[in-house]
All heavy atoms as a GROMACS GRO file, in nm:
protein
  587
    1MET      N    1  14.728 -12.944 -14.738
    1MET     CA    2  14.848 -13.005 -14.685
    1MET      C    3  14.819 -13.147 -14.635
    1MET      O    4  14.895 -13.238 -14.662
    1MET     CB    5  14.904 -12.918 -14.573
    1MET     CG    6  15.030 -12.971 -14.516
    1MET     SD    7  15.167 -12.940 -14.623
    1MET     CE    8  15.271 -12.847 -14.518
    2ILE      N    9  14.709 -13.164 -14.561
    2ILE     CA   10  14.674 -13.296 -14.510
    2ILE      C   11  14.642 -13.390 -14.625
    2ILE      O   12  14.682 -13.507 -14.625
    2ILE     CB   13  14.555 -13.287 -14.412
    2ILE    CG1   14  14.599 -13.214 -14.286
    2ILE    CG2   15  14.502 -13.425 -14.377
    2ILE    CD1   16  14.486 -13.183 -14.191
    3ARG      N   17  14.572 -13.339 -14.727
    3ARG     CA   18  14.535 -13.422 -14.842
    3ARG      C   19  14.660 -13.476 -14.910
    3ARG      O   20  14.670 -13.594 -14.943
    3ARG     CB   21  14.450 -13.340 -14.939
    3ARG     CG   22  14.404 -13.417 -15.060
    3ARG     CD   23  14.312 -13.336 -15.150
    3ARG     NE   24  14.343 -13.194 -15.159
    3ARG     CZ   25  14.438 -13.141 -15.237
    3ARG    NH1   26  14.512 -13.219 -15.312
    3ARG    NH2   27  14.456 -13.011 -15.241
    4ARG      N   28  14.759 -13.392 -14.931
    4ARG     CA   29  14.883 -13.432 -14.998
    4ARG      C   30  14.960 -13.533 -14.913
    4ARG      O   31  15.012 -13.632 -14.964
    4ARG     CB   32  14.968 -13.309 -15.028
    4ARG     CG   33  15.099 -13.341 -15.095
    4ARG     CD   34  15.080 -13.389 -15.236
    4ARG     NE   35  15.210 -13.410 -15.297
    4ARG     CZ   36  15.240 -13.508 -15.377
    4ARG    NH1   37  15.149 -13.595 -15.412
    4ARG    NH2   38  15.360 -13.520 -15.427
    5ALA      N   39  14.966 -13.509 -14.783
    5ALA     CA   40  15.036 -13.601 -14.694
    5ALA      C   41  14.969 -13.738 -14.694
    5ALA      O   42  15.036 -13.842 -14.696
    5ALA     CB   43  15.041 -13.545 -14.552
    6ARG      N   44  14.838 -13.739 -14.694
    6ARG     CA   45  14.762 -13.866 -14.699
    6ARG      C   46  14.793 -13.938 -14.830
    6ARG      O   47  14.812 -14.060 -14.831
    6ARG     CB   48  14.614 -13.838 -14.685
    6ARG     CG   49  14.526 -13.957 -14.706
    6ARG     CD   50  14.492 -14.036 -14.585
    6ARG     NE   51  14.468 -13.953 -14.470
    6ARG     CZ   52  14.495 -13.994 -14.346
    6ARG    NH1   53  14.541 -14.114 -14.325
    6ARG    NH2   54  14.474 -13.915 -14.244
    7GLN      N   55  14.798 -13.865 -14.942
    7GLN     CA   56  14.828 -13.927 -15.070
    7GLN      C   57  14.967 -13.991 -15.067
    7GLN      O   58  14.984 -14.106 -15.109
    7GLN     CB   59  14.820 -13.823 -15.181
    7GLN     CG   60  14.853 -13.880 -15.317
    7GLN     CD   61  14.852 -13.776 -15.428
    7GLN    OE1   62  14.854 -13.655 -15.401
    7GLN    NE2   63  14.848 -13.820 -15.551
    8ILE      N   64  15.066 -13.920 -15.018
    8ILE     CA   65  15.202 -13.972 -15.012
    8ILE      C   66  15.209 -14.098 -14.926
    8ILE      O   67  15.273 -14.197 -14.962
    8ILE     CB   68  15.300 -13.864 -14.960
    8ILE    CG1   69  15.312 -13.753 -15.065
    8ILE    CG2   70  15.436 -13.924 -14.927
    8ILE    CD1   71  15.382 -13.629 -15.016
    9MET      N   72  15.140 -14.096 -14.811
    9MET     CA   73  15.139 -14.212 -14.723
    9MET      C   74  15.078 -14.334 -14.793
    9MET      O   75  15.133 -14.443 -14.787
    9MET     CB   76  15.060 -14.182 -14.595
    9MET     CG   77  15.070 -14.294 -14.494
    9MET     SD   78  14.920 -14.356 -14.415
    9MET     CE   79  14.784 -14.316 -14.513
   10LEU      N   80  14.966 -14.315 -14.861
   10LEU     CA   81  14.900 -14.427 -14.928
   10LEU      C   82  14.982 -14.480 -15.046
   10LEU      O   83  14.987 -14.600 -15.068
   10LEU     CB   84  14.760 -14.385 -14.974
   10LEU     CG   85  14.660 -14.365 -14.860
   10LEU    CD1   86  14.535 -14.294 -14.911
   10LEU    CD2   87  14.625 -14.497 -14.795
   11VAL      N   88  15.047 -14.391 -15.119
   11VAL     CA   89  15.135 -14.434 -15.229
   11VAL      C   90  15.250 -14.517 -15.172
   11VAL      O   91  15.289 -14.619 -15.230
   11VAL     CB   92  15.186 -14.313 -15.309
   11VAL    CG1   93  15.301 -14.352 -15.401
   11VAL    CG2   94  15.073 -14.252 -15.390
   12SER      N   95  15.304 -14.477 -15.057
   12SER     CA   96  15.413 -14.553 -14.995
   12SER      C   97  15.367 -14.693 -14.953
   12SER      O   98  15.448 -14.784 -14.942
   12SER     CB   99  15.470 -14.479 -14.875
   12SER     OG  100  15.382 -14.487 -14.764
   13GLU      N  101  15.236 -14.710 -14.934
   13GLU     CA  102  15.179 -14.842 -14.902
   13GLU      C  103  15.136 -14.917 -15.028
   13GLU      O  104  15.065 -15.016 -15.021
   13GLU     CB  105  15.059 -14.824 -14.809
   13GLU     CG  106  15.094 -14.767 -14.674
   13GLU     CD  107  15.175 -14.864 -14.589
   13GLU    OE1  108  15.154 -14.985 -14.600
   13GLU    OE2  109  15.261 -14.816 -14.512
   14ARG      N  110  15.174 -14.864 -15.144
   14ARG     CA  111  15.151 -14.924 -15.275
   14ARG      C  112  15.005 -14.919 -15.323
   14ARG      O  113  14.962 -15.002 -15.401
   14ARG     CB  114  15.205 -15.066 -15.280
   14ARG     CG  115  15.352 -15.076 -15.245
   14ARG     CD  116  15.412 -15.203 -15.292
   14ARG     NE  117  15.546 -15.224 -15.243
   14ARG     CZ  118  15.654 -15.161 -15.286
   14ARG    NH1  119  15.646 -15.070 -15.378
   14ARG    NH2  120  15.772 -15.190 -15.236
   15TYR      N  121  14.930 -14.819 -15.273
   15TYR     CA  122  14.796 -14.796 -15.327
   15TYR      C  123  14.807 -14.710 -15.452
   15TYR      O  124  14.896 -14.626 -15.464
   15TYR     CB  125  14.707 -14.722 -15.226
   15TYR     CG  126  14.654 -14.809 -15.116
   15TYR    CD1  127  14.721 -14.815 -14.993
   15TYR    CD2  128  14.538 -14.882 -15.133
   15TYR    CE1  129  14.672 -14.895 -14.891
   15TYR    CE2  130  14.489 -14.962 -15.031
   15TYR     CZ  131  14.556 -14.967 -14.911
   15TYR     OH  132  14.507 -15.045 -14.811
   16ASP      N  133  14.717 -14.732 -15.545
   16ASP     CA  134  14.704 -14.645 -15.662
   16ASP      C  135  14.613 -14.530 -15.620
   16ASP      O  136  14.494 -14.550 -15.599
   16ASP     CB  137  14.642 -14.724 -15.778
   16ASP     CG  138  14.633 -14.644 -15.905
   16ASP    OD1  139  14.696 -14.536 -15.914
   16ASP    OD2  140  14.562 -14.688 -15.996
   17VAL      N  141  14.668 -14.412 -15.602
   17VAL     CA  142  14.596 -14.301 -15.539
   17VAL      C  143  14.592 -14.180 -15.631
   17VAL      O  144  14.688 -14.148 -15.699
   17VAL     CB  145  14.666 -14.258 -15.407
   17VAL    CG1  146  14.592 -14.144 -15.340
   17VAL    CG2  147  14.681 -14.375 -15.314
   18ARG      N  148  14.478 -14.112 -15.630
   18ARG     CA  149  14.466 -13.979 -15.692
   18ARG      C  150  14.411 -13.887 -15.586
   18ARG      O  151  14.329 -13.928 -15.504
   18ARG     CB  152  14.375 -13.983 -15.813
   18ARG     CG  153  14.438 -14.066 -15.926
   18ARG     CD  154  14.378 -14.042 -16.060
   18ARG     NE  155  14.389 -13.907 -16.108
   18ARG     CZ  156  14.495 -13.856 -16.172
   18ARG    NH1  157  14.600 -13.929 -16.191
   18ARG    NH2  158  14.492 -13.733 -16.217
   19SER      N  159  14.456 -13.764 -15.589
   19SER     CA  160  14.413 -13.664 -15.492
   19SER      C  161  14.365 -13.540 -15.566
   19SER      O  162  14.426 -13.500 -15.665
   19SER     CB  163  14.531 -13.629 -15.400
   19SER     OG  164  14.494 -13.533 -15.306
   20TYR      N  165  14.257 -13.482 -15.519
   20TYR     CA  166  14.196 -13.368 -15.587
   20TYR      C  167  14.174 -13.254 -15.490
   20TYR      O  168  14.128 -13.274 -15.378
   20TYR     CB  169  14.061 -13.410 -15.649
   20TYR     CG  170  14.078 -13.518 -15.751
   20TYR    CD1  171  14.074 -13.651 -15.716
   20TYR    CD2  172  14.101 -13.486 -15.884
   20TYR    CE1  173  14.091 -13.752 -15.809
   20TYR    CE2  174  14.120 -13.586 -15.978
   20TYR     CZ  175  14.114 -13.717 -15.940
   20TYR     OH  176  14.133 -13.817 -16.033
   21ALA      N  177  14.203 -13.133 -15.537
   21ALA     CA  178  14.185 -13.014 -15.454
   21ALA      C  179  14.039 -12.972 -15.446
   21ALA      O  180  13.998 -12.908 -15.350
   21ALA     CB  181  14.269 -12.898 -15.509
   22THR      N  182  13.961 -13.009 -15.548
   22THR     CA  183  13.819 -12.972 -15.548
   22THR      C  184  13.734 -13.091 -15.589
   22THR      O  185  13.782 -13.182 -15.658
   22THR     CB  186  13.789 -12.856 -15.645
   22THR    OG1  187  13.810 -12.901 -15.779
   22THR    CG2  188  13.875 -12.734 -15.616
   23CYS      N  189  13.610 -13.088 -15.547
   23CYS     CA  190  13.517 -13.194 -15.586
   23CYS      C  191  13.491 -13.191 -15.737
   23CYS      O  192  13.478 -13.295 -15.799
   23CYS     CB  193  13.385 -13.178 -15.511
   23CYS     SG  194  13.404 -13.195 -15.332
   24ALA      N  195  13.487 -13.071 -15.793
   24ALA     CA  196  13.465 -13.058 -15.937
   24ALA      C  197  13.576 -13.126 -16.015
   24ALA      O  198  13.551 -13.194 -16.114
   24ALA     CB  199  13.455 -12.911 -15.975
   25ALA      N  200  13.701 -13.111 -15.969
   25ALA     CA  201  13.814 -13.175 -16.038
   25ALA      C  202  13.803 -13.327 -16.030
   25ALA      O  203  13.829 -13.396 -16.128
   25ALA     CB  204  13.945 -13.128 -15.976
   26LEU      N  205  13.762 -13.378 -15.916
   26LEU     CA  206  13.743 -13.522 -15.900
   26LEU      C  207  13.639 -13.575 -15.997
   26LEU      O  208  13.662 -13.671 -16.070
   26LEU     CB  209  13.700 -13.553 -15.756
   26LEU     CG  210  13.642 -13.692 -15.728
   26LEU    CD1  211  13.747 -13.800 -15.749
   26LEU    CD2  212  13.583 -13.698 -15.590
   27LEU      N  213  13.524 -13.512 -16.000
   27LEU     CA  214  13.414 -13.560 -16.083
   27LEU      C  215  13.440 -13.540 -16.232
   27LEU      O  216  13.389 -13.615 -16.314
   27LEU     CB  217  13.284 -13.492 -16.041
   27LEU     CG  218  13.240 -13.524 -15.897
   27LEU    CD1  219  13.120 -13.438 -15.859
   27LEU    CD2  220  13.210 -13.671 -15.881
   28ALA      N  221  13.522 -13.442 -16.267
   28ALA     CA  222  13.550 -13.413 -16.407
   28ALA      C  223  13.657 -13.504 -16.467
   28ALA      O  224  13.666 -13.517 -16.590
   28ALA     CB  225  13.593 -13.268 -16.423
   29ASP      N  226  13.736 -13.568 -16.384
   29ASP     CA  227  13.848 -13.650 -16.432
   29ASP      C  228  13.801 -13.794 -16.456
   29ASP      O  229  13.776 -13.868 -16.362
   29ASP     CB  230  13.961 -13.649 -16.330
   29ASP     CG  231  14.083 -13.727 -16.377
   29ASP    OD1  232  14.083 -13.777 -16.492
   29ASP    OD2  233  14.178 -13.736 -16.298
   30PRO      N  234  13.792 -13.837 -16.582
   30PRO     CA  235  13.747 -13.974 -16.609
   30PRO      C  236  13.844 -14.079 -16.553
   30PRO      O  237  13.804 -14.190 -16.524
   30PRO     CB  238  13.739 -13.982 -16.762
   30PRO     CG  239  13.818 -13.867 -16.812
   30PRO     CD  240  13.820 -13.763 -16.705
   31ARG      N  241  13.971 -14.043 -16.535
   31ARG     CA  242  14.068 -14.138 -16.479
   31ARG      C  243  14.042 -14.166 -16.331
   31ARG      O  244  14.090 -14.265 -16.278
   31ARG     CB  245  14.210 -14.084 -16.496
   31ARG     CG  246  14.251 -14.074 -16.642
   31ARG     CD  247  14.385 -14.009 -16.655
   31ARG     NE  248  14.376 -13.872 -16.603
   31ARG     CZ  249  14.479 -13.794 -16.576
   31ARG    NH1  250  14.600 -13.838 -16.595
   31ARG    NH2  251  14.460 -13.673 -16.530
   32SER      N  252  13.963 -14.080 -16.266
   32SER     CA  253  13.937 -14.100 -16.123
   32SER      C  254  13.860 -14.230 -16.098
   32SER      O  255  13.867 -14.285 -15.988
   32SER     CB  256  13.859 -13.981 -16.066
   32SER     OG  257  13.729 -13.973 -16.121
   33ARG      N  258  13.790 -14.281 -16.197
   33ARG     CA  259  13.714 -14.406 -16.180
   33ARG      C  260  13.803 -14.529 -16.188
   33ARG      O  261  13.760 -14.639 -16.154
   33ARG     CB  262  13.605 -14.418 -16.288
   33ARG     CG  263  13.477 -14.343 -16.258
   33ARG     CD  264  13.498 -14.198 -16.264
   33ARG     NE  265  13.371 -14.122 -16.256
   33ARG     CZ  266  13.369 -13.992 -16.256
   33ARG    NH1  267  13.481 -13.923 -16.263
   33ARG    NH2  268  13.255 -13.927 -16.248
   34ASP      N  269  13.929 -14.512 -16.228
   34ASP     CA  270  14.019 -14.624 -16.249
   34ASP      C  271  14.112 -14.653 -16.131
   34ASP      O  272  14.188 -14.750 -16.136
   34ASP     CB  273  14.106 -14.599 -16.372
   34ASP     CG  274  14.024 -14.587 -16.499
   34ASP    OD1  275  13.914 -14.646 -16.504
   34ASP    OD2  276  14.070 -14.518 -16.591
   35VAL      N  277  14.108 -14.571 -16.027
   35VAL     CA  278  14.200 -14.590 -15.915
   35VAL      C  279  14.130 -14.655 -15.797
   35VAL      O  280  14.008 -14.649 -15.784
   35VAL     CB  281  14.266 -14.457 -15.872
   35VAL    CG1  282  14.350 -14.401 -15.985
   35VAL    CG2  283  14.164 -14.357 -15.824
   36SER      N  284  14.209 -14.716 -15.711
   36SER     CA  285  14.152 -14.787 -15.596
   36SER      C  286  14.128 -14.696 -15.477
   36SER      O  287  14.051 -14.729 -15.389
   36SER     CB  288  14.244 -14.901 -15.555
   36SER     OG  289  14.371 -14.850 -15.519
   37CYS      N  290  14.193 -14.580 -15.474
   37CYS     CA  291  14.183 -14.493 -15.357
   37CYS      C  292  14.180 -14.348 -15.401
   37CYS      O  293  14.261 -14.305 -15.483
   37CYS     CB  294  14.301 -14.519 -15.265
   37CYS     SG  295  14.288 -14.438 -15.107
   38ILE      N  296  14.088 -14.272 -15.344
   38ILE     CA  297  14.077 -14.129 -15.371
   38ILE      C  298  14.085 -14.055 -15.240
   38ILE      O  299  14.024 -14.093 -15.141
   38ILE     CB  300  13.944 -14.096 -15.441
   38ILE    CG1  301  13.942 -14.157 -15.581
   38ILE    CG2  302  13.921 -13.946 -15.448
   38ILE    CD1  303  13.810 -14.142 -15.651
   39VAL      N  304  14.163 -13.948 -15.238
   39VAL     CA  305  14.173 -13.862 -15.120
   39VAL      C  306  14.096 -13.734 -15.152
   39VAL      O  307  14.123 -13.668 -15.252
   39VAL     CB  308  14.320 -13.829 -15.087
   39VAL    CG1  309  14.327 -13.736 -14.967
   39VAL    CG2  310  14.398 -13.956 -15.062
   40VAL      N  311  14.000 -13.700 -15.067
   40VAL     CA  312  13.918 -13.581 -15.089
   40VAL      C  313  13.885 -13.520 -14.953
   40VAL      O  314  13.869 -13.592 -14.854
   40VAL     CB  315  13.790 -13.616 -15.168
   40VAL    CG1  316  13.700 -13.708 -15.092
   40VAL    CG2  317  13.715 -13.491 -15.212
   41ASP      N  318  13.882 -13.388 -14.945
   41ASP     CA  319  13.846 -13.322 -14.820
   41ASP      C  320  13.697 -13.340 -14.794
   41ASP      O  321  13.615 -13.321 -14.884
   41ASP     CB  322  13.877 -13.172 -14.827
   41ASP     CG  323  14.027 -13.146 -14.829
   41ASP    OD1  324  14.101 -13.225 -14.768
   41ASP    OD2  325  14.068 -13.048 -14.892
   42VAL      N  326  13.660 -13.376 -14.672
   42VAL     CA  327  13.520 -13.395 -14.637
   42VAL      C  328  13.443 -13.265 -14.657
   42VAL      O  329  13.334 -13.264 -14.712
   42VAL     CB  330  13.505 -13.445 -14.491
   42VAL    CG1  331  13.360 -13.445 -14.449
   42VAL    CG2  332  13.562 -13.585 -14.480
   43ALA      N  333  13.501 -13.154 -14.615
   43ALA     CA  334  13.434 -13.025 -14.631
   43ALA      C  335  13.420 -12.990 -14.778
   43ALA      O  336  13.316 -12.946 -14.822
   43ALA     CB  337  13.512 -12.916 -14.558
   44GLY      N  338  13.524 -13.012 -14.854
   44GLY     CA  339  13.519 -12.991 -14.999
   44GLY      C  340  13.469 -12.854 -15.038
   44GLY      O  341  13.487 -12.758 -14.965
   45ASP      N  342  13.407 -12.846 -15.151
   45ASP     CA  343  13.353 -12.721 -15.204
   45ASP      C  344  13.209 -12.708 -15.156
   45ASP      O  345  13.124 -12.786 -15.195
   45ASP     CB  346  13.356 -12.721 -15.356
   45ASP     CG  347  13.495 -12.752 -15.410
   45ASP    OD1  348  13.591 -12.699 -15.353
   45ASP    OD2  349  13.505 -12.827 -15.507
   46SER      N  350  13.183 -12.610 -15.074
   46SER     CA  351  13.050 -12.599 -15.015
   46SER      C  352  12.940 -12.586 -15.120
   46SER      O  353  12.832 -12.639 -15.104
   46SER     CB  354  13.044 -12.482 -14.918
   46SER     OG  355  13.076 -12.361 -14.984
   47GLU      N  356  12.969 -12.519 -15.231
   47GLU     CA  357  12.867 -12.504 -15.335
   47GLU      C  358  12.840 -12.635 -15.408
   47GLU      O  359  12.739 -12.650 -15.476
   47GLU     CB  360  12.904 -12.394 -15.435
   47GLU     CG  361  13.024 -12.422 -15.521
   47GLU     CD  362  13.158 -12.387 -15.459
   47GLU    OE1  363  13.161 -12.344 -15.343
   47GLU    OE2  364  13.261 -12.402 -15.528
   48GLU      N  365  12.928 -12.733 -15.394
   48GLU     CA  366  12.911 -12.862 -15.461
   48GLU      C  367  12.863 -12.971 -15.366
   48GLU      O  368  12.851 -13.086 -15.404
   48GLU     CB  369  13.043 -12.905 -15.525
   48GLU     CG  370  13.089 -12.812 -15.634
   48GLU     CD  371  13.226 -12.851 -15.685
   48GLU    OE1  372  13.276 -12.959 -15.650
   48GLU    OE2  373  13.285 -12.772 -15.759
   49GLY      N  374  12.840 -12.935 -15.241
   49GLY     CA  375  12.792 -13.034 -15.146
   49GLY      C  376  12.901 -13.102 -15.066
   49GLY      O  377  12.873 -13.186 -14.983
   50GLY      N  378  13.026 -13.071 -15.089
   50GLY     CA  379  13.135 -13.126 -15.010
   50GLY      C  380  13.188 -13.258 -15.062
   50GLY      O  381  13.137 -13.317 -15.157
   51GLY      N  382  13.292 -13.303 -14.994
   51GLY     CA  383  13.362 -13.424 -15.034
   51GLY      C  384  13.277 -13.550 -15.025
   51GLY      O  385  13.288 -13.640 -15.108
   52MET      N  386  13.192 -13.558 -14.924
   52MET     CA  387  13.107 -13.677 -14.911
   52MET      C  388  13.008 -13.685 -15.027
   52MET      O  389  12.982 -13.794 -15.078
   52MET     CB  390  13.035 -13.678 -14.776
   52MET     CG  391  13.129 -13.694 -14.657
   52MET     SD  392  13.241 -13.836 -14.668
   52MET     CE  393  13.127 -13.971 -14.652
   53ALA      N  394  12.954 -13.572 -15.070
   53ALA     CA  395  12.865 -13.572 -15.186
   53ALA      C  396  12.939 -13.618 -15.311
   53ALA      O  397  12.884 -13.692 -15.393
   53ALA     CB  398  12.806 -13.432 -15.207
   54ALA      N  399  13.066 -13.577 -15.323
   54ALA     CA  400  13.146 -13.619 -15.439
   54ALA      C  401  13.168 -13.771 -15.435
   54ALA      O  402  13.159 -13.837 -15.538
   54ALA     CB  403  13.279 -13.545 -15.440
   55LEU      N  404  13.195 -13.826 -15.316
   55LEU     CA  405  13.214 -13.971 -15.306
   55LEU      C  406  13.085 -14.046 -15.340
   55LEU      O  407  13.088 -14.150 -15.406
   55LEU     CB  408  13.264 -14.009 -15.168
   55LEU     CG  409  13.409 -13.971 -15.140
   55LEU    CD1  410  13.443 -13.996 -14.994
   55LEU    CD2  411  13.504 -14.045 -15.231
   56HIS      N  412  12.972 -13.993 -15.298
   56HIS     CA  413  12.844 -14.056 -15.334
   56HIS      C  414  12.823 -14.052 -15.486
   56HIS      O  415  12.776 -14.149 -15.545
   56HIS     CB  416  12.728 -13.988 -15.262
   56HIS     CG  417  12.724 -14.015 -15.115
   56HIS    ND1  418  12.703 -14.141 -15.062
   56HIS    CD2  419  12.743 -13.932 -15.010
   56HIS    CE1  420  12.706 -14.134 -14.930
   56HIS    NE2  421  12.732 -14.009 -14.896
   57ALA      N  422  12.860 -13.939 -15.549
   57ALA     CA  423  12.849 -13.929 -15.694
   57ALA      C  424  12.942 -14.028 -15.764
   57ALA      O  425  12.905 -14.088 -15.865
   57ALA     CB  426  12.880 -13.785 -15.739
   58MET      N  427  13.061 -14.047 -15.708
   58MET     CA  428  13.155 -14.145 -15.765
   58MET      C  429  13.098 -14.286 -15.755
   58MET      O  430  13.103 -14.362 -15.850
   58MET     CB  431  13.289 -14.138 -15.691
   58MET     CG  432  13.369 -14.013 -15.721
   58MET     SD  433  13.428 -14.007 -15.890
   58MET     CE  434  13.550 -14.138 -15.886
   59ARG      N  435  13.041 -14.320 -15.641
   59ARG     CA  436  12.979 -14.452 -15.625
   59ARG      C  437  12.864 -14.470 -15.726
   59ARG      O  438  12.851 -14.576 -15.786
   59ARG     CB  439  12.925 -14.470 -15.484
   59ARG     CG  440  13.033 -14.478 -15.379
   59ARG     CD  441  13.087 -14.617 -15.367
   59ARG     NE  442  13.176 -14.625 -15.253
   59ARG     CZ  443  13.292 -14.686 -15.257
   59ARG    NH1  444  13.334 -14.744 -15.367
   59ARG    NH2  445  13.368 -14.691 -15.151
   60ALA      N  446  12.785 -14.365 -15.744
   60ALA     CA  447  12.674 -14.372 -15.838
   60ALA      C  448  12.722 -14.390 -15.981
   60ALA      O  449  12.651 -14.449 -16.064
   60ALA     CB  450  12.587 -14.247 -15.827
   61SER      N  451  12.844 -14.343 -16.012
   61SER     CA  452  12.898 -14.355 -16.147
   61SER      C  453  12.970 -14.488 -16.169
   61SER      O  454  13.025 -14.512 -16.276
   61SER     CB  455  12.992 -14.239 -16.178
   61SER     OG  456  13.114 -14.254 -16.108
   62GLY      N  457  12.971 -14.574 -16.066
   62GLY     CA  458  13.029 -14.706 -16.083
   62GLY      C  459  13.162 -14.728 -16.015
   62GLY      O  460  13.216 -14.838 -16.017
   63TRP      N  461  13.221 -14.627 -15.954
   63TRP     CA  462  13.349 -14.642 -15.886
   63TRP      C  463  13.332 -14.729 -15.763
   63TRP      O  464  13.241 -14.711 -15.683
   63TRP     CB  465  13.405 -14.505 -15.849
   63TRP     CG  466  13.537 -14.511 -15.780
   63TRP    CD1  467  13.657 -14.542 -15.836
   63TRP    CD2  468  13.563 -14.484 -15.642
   63TRP    NE1  469  13.756 -14.537 -15.742
   63TRP    CE2  470  13.701 -14.501 -15.622
   63TRP    CE3  471  13.484 -14.448 -15.535
   63TRP    CZ2  472  13.760 -14.482 -15.499
   63TRP    CZ3  473  13.543 -14.430 -15.412
   63TRP    CH2  474  13.680 -14.447 -15.395
   64ARG      N  475  13.419 -14.828 -15.744
   64ARG     CA  476  13.408 -14.920 -15.632
   64ARG      C  477  13.535 -14.926 -15.548
   64ARG      O  478  13.556 -15.022 -15.474
   64ARG     CB  479  13.374 -15.062 -15.682
   64ARG     CG  480  13.238 -15.069 -15.748
   64ARG     CD  481  13.128 -15.046 -15.646
   64ARG     NE  482  12.997 -15.042 -15.709
   64ARG     CZ  483  12.922 -14.933 -15.718
   64ARG    NH1  484  12.962 -14.818 -15.670
   64ARG    NH2  485  12.805 -14.938 -15.776
   65GLY      N  486  13.618 -14.826 -15.559
   65GLY     CA  487  13.743 -14.826 -15.482
   65GLY      C  488  13.722 -14.790 -15.337
   65GLY      O  489  13.611 -14.776 -15.288
   66ARG      N  490  13.834 -14.776 -15.269
   66ARG     CA  491  13.832 -14.730 -15.130
   66ARG      C  492  13.842 -14.579 -15.129
   66ARG      O  493  13.874 -14.518 -15.230
   66ARG     CB  494  13.951 -14.788 -15.054
   66ARG     CG  495  13.944 -14.937 -15.046
   66ARG     CD  496  14.062 -14.990 -14.973
   66ARG     NE  497  14.054 -15.134 -14.970
   66ARG     CZ  498  14.087 -15.205 -14.866
   66ARG    NH1  499  14.133 -15.148 -14.758
   66ARG    NH2  500  14.078 -15.335 -14.869
   67ARG      N  501  13.816 -14.520 -15.016
   67ARG     CA  502  13.826 -14.376 -15.009
   67ARG      C  503  13.904 -14.336 -14.886
   67ARG      O  504  13.913 -14.411 -14.791
   67ARG     CB  505  13.690 -14.311 -15.004
   67ARG     CG  506  13.624 -14.318 -14.868
   67ARG     CD  507  13.494 -14.392 -14.877
   67ARG     NE  508  13.428 -14.402 -14.749
   67ARG     CZ  509  13.410 -14.517 -14.687
   67ARG    NH1  510  13.459 -14.628 -14.736
   67ARG    NH2  511  13.343 -14.522 -14.575
   68SER      N  512  13.957 -14.216 -14.890
   68SER     CA  513  14.018 -14.157 -14.773
   68SER      C  514  13.970 -14.014 -14.768
   68SER      O  515  14.002 -13.934 -14.856
   68SER     CB  516  14.172 -14.162 -14.784
   68SER     OG  517  14.228 -14.098 -14.673
   69CYS      N  518  13.890 -13.983 -14.671
   69CYS     CA  519  13.834 -13.849 -14.656
   69CYS      C  520  13.909 -13.781 -14.544
   69CYS      O  521  13.933 -13.840 -14.440
   69CYS     CB  522  13.687 -13.854 -14.622
   69CYS     SG  523  13.592 -13.949 -14.738
   70SER      N  524  13.944 -13.656 -14.564
   70SER     CA  525  14.020 -13.590 -14.459
   70SER      C  526  13.976 -13.447 -14.438
   70SER      O  527  13.931 -13.380 -14.530
   70SER     CB  528  14.170 -13.593 -14.492
   70SER     OG  529  14.195 -13.524 -14.612
   71THR      N  530  13.985 -13.405 -14.315
   71THR     CA  531  13.968 -13.265 -14.277
   71THR      C  532  14.075 -13.236 -14.172
   71THR      O  533  14.140 -13.328 -14.122
   71THR     CB  534  13.829 -13.236 -14.216
   71THR    OG1  535  13.819 -13.303 -14.091
   71THR    CG2  536  13.718 -13.279 -14.309
   72ALA      N  537  14.087 -13.113 -14.133
   72ALA     CA  538  14.183 -13.080 -14.027
   72ALA      C  539  14.143 -13.144 -13.895
   72ALA      O  540  14.227 -13.179 -13.814
   72ALA     CB  541  14.192 -12.929 -14.012
   73ASP      N  542  14.013 -13.163 -13.872
   73ASP     CA  543  13.966 -13.219 -13.745
   73ASP      C  544  13.968 -13.371 -13.744
   73ASP      O  545  13.982 -13.432 -13.640
   73ASP     CB  546  13.824 -13.172 -13.716
   73ASP     CG  547  13.817 -13.022 -13.698
   73ASP    OD1  548  13.916 -12.966 -13.648
   73ASP    OD2  549  13.715 -12.963 -13.733
   74CYS      N  550  13.946 -13.433 -13.858
   74CYS     CA  551  13.934 -13.578 -13.863
   74CYS      C  552  14.017 -13.630 -13.979
   74CYS      O  553  13.972 -13.630 -14.093
   74CYS     CB  554  13.787 -13.617 -13.880
   74CYS     SG  555  13.762 -13.794 -13.881
   75PRO      N  556  14.142 -13.672 -13.954
   75PRO     CA  557  14.231 -13.705 -14.065
   75PRO      C  558  14.192 -13.828 -14.148
   75PRO      O  559  14.238 -13.842 -14.259
   75PRO     CB  560  14.366 -13.727 -13.997
   75PRO     CG  561  14.333 -13.755 -13.855
   75PRO     CD  562  14.204 -13.685 -13.826
   76CYS      N  563  14.109 -13.915 -14.098
   76CYS     CA  564  14.073 -14.031 -14.181
   76CYS      C  565  13.940 -14.088 -14.139
   76CYS      O  566  13.920 -14.117 -14.022
   76CYS     CB  567  14.181 -14.138 -14.170
   76CYS     SG  568  14.148 -14.279 -14.276
   77LEU      N  569  13.851 -14.101 -14.233
   77LEU     CA  570  13.724 -14.169 -14.212
   77LEU      C  571  13.721 -14.287 -14.306
   77LEU      O  572  13.751 -14.273 -14.422
   77LEU     CB  573  13.606 -14.076 -14.243
   77LEU     CG  574  13.596 -13.949 -14.162
   77LEU    CD1  575  13.485 -13.862 -14.218
   77LEU    CD2  576  13.572 -13.980 -14.015
   78ARG      N  577  13.684 -14.403 -14.258
   78ARG     CA  578  13.681 -14.519 -14.346
   78ARG      C  579  13.542 -14.574 -14.355
   78ARG      O  580  13.465 -14.572 -14.269
   78ARG     CB  581  13.775 -14.627 -14.298
   78ARG     CG  582  13.916 -14.582 -14.309
   78ARG     CD  583  14.008 -14.690 -14.263
   78ARG     NE  584  14.141 -14.634 -14.266
   78ARG     CZ  585  14.248 -14.706 -14.267
   78ARG    NH1  586  14.241 -14.834 -14.266
   78ARG    NH2  587  14.365 -14.651 -14.269
   0.00000   0.00000   0.00000
């Protein structure tokens, strides 16, 4: 729910945003490298290392956009 709300807020600010329910979905989508902002849960999929691990993998693959990481406890880390 928080992830979706964050996506809607960023789109209303005219960011090109994609939001993913799982880290695997983020890493598997080649279009994810083309957007300026990604919303991902910090906790993410525990077996995949979580949302922060996914963001590190995105950076390693060449993505240079901004990020928005969210959890129920911390709605935005920049």
